[in-house]
C-alpha positions, 0 to 999 in steps of 0.5 A, spaced: 131 613 472 125 617 473 123 620 480 118 615 482 123 609 480 128 612 484 123 613 490 122 605 489 129 603 489 130 607 496 124 604 499 127 597 497 133 599 500 130 601 507 126 594 506 132 590 505 135 593 512 130 589 516 129 594 521 126 593 527 119 596 526 118 598 533 124 602 533 123 610 533 128 611 528 125 606 523 118 609 524 122 616 522 125 613 516 119 609 513 115 616 514 121 619 510 121 614 504 113 614 504 114 622 503 119 621 498 114 616 494 108 621 494 113 627 492 115 623 486 108 621 484 106 629 485 112 631 481 111 626 475 103 629 475 106 636 475 111 634 469 105 631 465 101 637 466 107 642 464 108 638 458 100 638 456 100 646 457 106 647 453 103 643 447 097 647 448 101 653 448 105 651 442 098 649 438 095 656 440 102 660 437 101 656 431 094 658 430 095 665 432 101 665 427 096 663 422 091 669 424 097 674 423 099 671 416 091 672 414 090 679 417 097 682 417 098 684 410 091 687 409 091 690 416 093 697 415 091 698 408 085 702 409 089 707 414 090 714 411 095 719 414 091 724 412 084 722 415 088 723 422 083 727 427 089 729 431 087 725 437 094 724 440 093 716 440 096 714 434 103 716 436 104 722 432 111 723 430 111 731 430 109 731 438 114 734 442 111 732 449 108 726 451 102 726 457 100 720 460 092 720 463 092 719 470 085 715 469 086 711 463 094 711 463 094 713 455 100 716 453 098 722 449 103 726 444 102 734 444 106 739 441 107 747 444 100 749 441 097 744 445 100 745 451 099 753 450 092 752 451 093 750 458 089 743 458 085 738 454 080 732 454 083 725 454 081 722 447 081 715 450 077 716 457 074 724 457 078 726 463 080 733 463 087 734 463 090 741 465 097 743 464 101 748 468 107 750 466 111 757 464 113 759 457 121 758 459 120 751 461 118 749 454 124 753 451 128 749 456 125 742 455 125 744 447 133 746 448 135 740 451 131 736 446 135 739 441 141 738 444 140 731 445 138 730 438 145 733 436 149 729 440 146 723 437 148 725 430 
C-alpha cells in the first residue's frame, strides 16, 4: 500500500469513529490526519522527482560513457614524454618532493635541485614560491624516504 493510500485509510478510520466535532480531542485528531495526508502527498511528489533525477543521471552517464569511448583511446596519443617542459604539473615520477601552491592549490613535483634554488614560480598561477630549508633537512627527508622504500620491499 502506498503512503497516500495508508493516509486515506487512517482518515477513513477516524471518520468511522463518529467523534464529536465540537470536542477538542476530535479537532486535534482531524488536524493530525490532515497533516499526515499532506505529508504523504508531498512524499509522493518527492519520490517522483527523485525518480526523474535518477533517470536523467542515468542518461547523462550513458552519454558520458559514449564520449569517453570516442575520446579515451586517442586522448593521449599525441603526448610525448620528451616534449615535457618540466613544469611540475604532469606528475613527474622522479620528483622527490611535492609542494602545494597556497594560491591555486596545485601540487608541484620538485627534486633537490629545484629546492636548492630557494624558490620558483608556480607554473599554474604565477605565484612566487619560496623554500626555506637547510641541507641537513633534505638529507633527513631523503634518508627516511629511502628507509620507507626499503621497508616496502
